[in-house]
N, C-alpha and C positions, 0 to 999 in steps of 0.2 A: 160187735167185737169189743173186747176189753183190753186196754193198753195201759199197763201200770207204769208209773214214773220210774220205778225200780223194782226188779224182781230177783231178790237174793236167793229164793228157792231154786229158780232155774239155774243160776250160777253154781249153787252148791251141787245140784244134781249132776251137772256137767263134769265136775271134778270130785265127786263124792268120795271115791276110793282113796284118792290122795289126801284129802282133808282128814278122813277118818283114820288113816294110817298115821298121819302126822300127830294127831291128837292122842292116839293109842300109845305111840312111842313115849310121849310125855308121861302118861299114866304109868306105863311100865317102869320108867326111870324114877318116878316120884320126885323129880327135880322141878318143882313148880315155880321156884324162885331162882332167878339167875342161872337157868339151865343153859346147856350149850347152844340151843336154838336161838337164844337171845344174842349171843356173840356172833353167831353165823348171820343172823339178820342184820345186825349192826354193820358188819363188813359188807354185806351184799348191797344194802341200801346206800351206804356211803360210796361204794364203787359205782353204782348205778347213777348216782347224782353228781359224780365227779368231785367227790370230797375225800379228804384223807381219813376222817374219823366220823363214826356214828355212835350215838348213845341212845339206847332204847329207854323210853319213859312210859308213864302210865296213861297218857292221853295227849292229843294235840294241844289241848288247853295247858296242860302241865309242861309241855315242851316250851311254850312261850314263857311261862312263869319261871321255869328253871334257867332259861337263857338270861332273863332279866336279873335273877338272883345271882347268877355267876358273875355278873358285871357290877354287883353291889348297887344296882339302881333302886332307889327308894325315895323316901320323903325328901322334898326339895328339888327333885329331879323332874324333868319333863320328857315325855316320849311322844313323838309325832307319828300319827297314823291316819287311817281313813275312817270316816264315819259310816261307810257303806261296806259292812262286813259282818261276819258272825260275832256275837258278843264276846267270845273268848279273847279276841285281840285286845280290845280296850279293857276287858275285865282283868286280864293279867297285869296290865299296867297299874290299874287301881289297887289290885291286891298286894303289890309290893309297896304301896304307899306313894307311888309317883303320880304325876298329873298327865292324863291323856290330853293331847293337843291335836285337834282334828284339822285335816286339810281336804278340800273338795276333790272329787274324782274327775277323771277324763271320761266324757260320755261315750267315747268309742270303745273303751276297754273295761269300764266300770272300776278301774284301778286308780290309785292315788295319782293326782296330777303333779308330776315332778316340778312343773314350772311354778307351782304355788307353794312349794315347801319352804323355800328360803325366807319368805316373809313371816313364817311361823316360828322361825328359829330364834331362841334367846340364849343368854349365857347359861341357862339351866338345861338346855337340850342335851340329853345324854344318849338318846337313841332315836332312830327312825325305823318304823316297822311297816314296810310296804307289804301289802297283801296281794298275792297272785290269785285273783278271784276267778272262779268258775273254770280254772284250768289254763289261763293265759297269764304269762308273767307281766309284771309291771315294767315300765321303762326304767331299767336299772342304771344305765350309764350316767344320766344327769344326777341321780341320787347319790351314786358313789363319788362322782366328781365334787358335788357339794360337800359331802362328808370329808373328803380329802382336803378340800379348801378350809373347812372349819377347823380341822385338826392341825393345819399348818399355822394357824394363828397363835400368837403368844397366849399362854394360859396363866390364870391366877394360881396361887399356891395349891389350892384344893380342887381346882377344876380338872376334870378327867376328860379323856377323848370321847367323841361321839361315835357310836357304833351303829351297825345296821343288822337287824334281825329280819330275815325273810320269812314271812308267814306263808308257807307253801303247803298248807293243809289240804288245799284243793288242787295242787299242781305238781305232784310227783311225776317227773319225766318231762315236764314242759321245758321249752328252751327259749333262750334269748341270745341272739348273736352267737349261737354255737355252744352256749353254756347252759347247764341244767339248773333248774330251780333249786335253790338252797346253797349253790356253790359260789355265789358272788359276794354276798354279805359276810359279816363276821360269824353269823349263825344262820342256819336254815331249819325250820321246824315243819314236821309232817304229822298228819293224823291218820290213824288206821281205823277210824270210826267205820262201822259196817257199810255205810252208804258211799264211802269214798271209792275212787277208782281201784285202789288197793286197800281193801277193808278187812278187818279181822272179824272175830266172833264176839266182839264187845269193844271196850275202850282200849286204846293203845296209841302210842306216838313215838317219835324219834327226833333227835336233834343231830344235825350234821355241822361240822366245822372243819377248818383246815389246820387249826392250831392244836398241837398235842397237849399243851398246858390247859387250854380251855376244855378240851375233852376230858381230861383227868379231873378237873374241878367239877364238871357236870356229873361224872360218875360218883364222886364223893357226895355231892349235894343230893342226888336221887336216893341215897341210902342214909338219910338223916344226918348228913355231914360226917359220917363215921369213917375213919381211916387211921389205924386199923380198927377192927371190930370193938365197939364199946368205947372208943376214944374219938371225941368229936372236935374237929378243928373248926368246922363251920356249923351254923344252924341250917340244916337242910330240911328234907321232908321225905315222905314215903312215895317216891315217884318212879318206882321200878316197873318195868314192863314184864307182865306175866309170861312165863315160858309157853303156856298154852297159846296165848295170842301171837307170840313170835313164831310158833310152829305153823299156825294157820296162815299168817301173812307170808311166811317163807314158801309155803305150798302154792300160794297164789302168784307170787312174784314172777315166776317163769311165764305166766300168761299175760302179764301186764301190757307188754308192747302189742300183743295181738289184740287185746281188748281196746287199747288206745286206737289202733288202726280201724277197728270196727266203729268206734265212736266217731272218728274223723270221717269215715265213709257215710255214716248216718247223717252227719252234719252236711256233707255234700249233697246227699239225697234231698234233705230239707231245702237246701239252696236252689236245687235244680228241678224241683218237682212242683213248682207253681205257687210257692208261698211268696206272693208279690211284695216287693219292698214298698209299694205305695199303700199296702194294707197293714203291714206290720214291719218293724225294723228287725232285721236279722243280726245276730252277733257278728262283729268284725274280727277278722284274724289280722292282728297288727304285729305279732311277734313270730318267731321262727316256728315253734311247735305248740299249737293249742291242743291240749289233751281232752277238752270237753268233759270236765267233771260235771258240768251242767251245760245245756244248750238253752241260753236265756235270750228270749226275744223281748222286744219292747212294743207296747200297744197302748194307745190312749185309753181304750175301753178295756183295760186289763181284767178288771173284775168281771165284766160281762163275758169276756172270752173264757175266763176260767170256769164260770158257771156253765157256759155252753158246752165246753169240753167235758166237764164233770157229768152233765146230763147224758153224754154219749160214752160214758165209762172210760174216759181218757184221763190219766193221772197227770197233774201238774203241781207246781209248788211256787210260792212267792218267796224269793230271796232278794231283799229282806223288806218287810212291810213298813218298818219304822227305823230310820237311820239312828245311829247310836247317840248322836248329839241331842236327839229329842226324846231319848229314853228317860223315864222318871229317875232312875238311879244315877244319872249323870247330870241332873238339873243343877247340881252345885257348881258345875263348870261354867254356867252362865250363858250357854248358847241358846239361841231362840230360832223359831221358824224363819227360814230364809237365809240362815247363816251359810248353808252349803247347798245352793240351789240344784246343782247337778245330782248330788246324792239324793236329795228329796224327790226330784223328778224320777230318778231311777226306781226309787221305792214305790212310786205310784204306778209305774209302767211295766216293770219287769215281770216276766213269767217264764219259768223253766218248763220246757217240753221234754217228753221222754227221749232219752239218748242212750239207754242201756245197751251195751254191746251185743246182747243176745236178742234184741228185738228183731222180729221178722220183717221182710220187705212189705208184707201185707199190712202189718201194724203201722209202719211209717206212712204208707200210702193212705191208710185210714185217718191218721192224724192230719195229714195235709188236706184231704178231702173235707174233713169235718171243720177245720179252720176256715176253709174257703166257702163253706156253707153258711157262715155267719156274715151277712153282707154289710153290717153296720160298723165293722172294724175300721178304725181310723188310725193313722200313724201321725205322731207328732214329733217332728225332728227337734232334738235339743238345741237350744240357742247357743 
């Protein structure tokens, strides 16, 4: 049996008529830029996420970038985030000229450890970007409490408040104490990359916020800082969301909750089907609603297990094999091996198993059976 990590063809075939119609309507209208579907998607995702405003952008990476630009974060500023995430998080910080400052992760959630953030704060800290990794939200209350405390302190003449940008690229619909991902910080950023739970037919993203002035600034910045046309108040960029992408994502949005329930059910099957915790470590559900963008286990013999599953035609993926603080492009930050031990251990042990909502019961059973056929798997609990 072949079990892919992700099968977008099956998803497309299940809703082909709706996707094709949505795309055809855009071609008929010829409104490929800023068409009505963009506005409709912005409103729908904002409402779904419990936010007042949504602004469609060209990708999840650009969503992070434009949020930083909207706050004039740049050279001389520092932004705290996790070293265990996709490159775009720290890449956006570096692209605006600010300094990424890393904080180690909580081994139970793979997310930034809020108890370690305060010691990384300096007078130059302008933002914190918690990443809601793999579909589970970071522990937001301590982060927001810390930022509130920082902003209550007296400021120097040129010192600006510290903000929070939630990187929710993998967490649309995830919940923390009854609040949706993206609705707690000053900004929330989403990705519609095809492999996401809510994916388009290419790159796309969206920024949510509660503040109308911030939303308006985002809209101006995504269009080269132009308002009105050909008059530029800010230096922005071409960060617009294509109408075609908005149409595809809109067609899929109505299925998102059902797909999430299916992912959660698959996670339950994995937990209850004999994947013993003394052989591998299963992901922990620590927050209200885990949407399982990935189902990431930990295994001491991760690479051996990955090869074993590949030999049996089971797709897996390593998220992420090298933490950001050890990437060559961030060598200038001065971090070394051992700086963030939990992130480094996760990079050595983590492995994503198939969790696609359209997997069959037989496929899940085959994954469990195959894992249990490799007797040398050992689990190493994080210290």
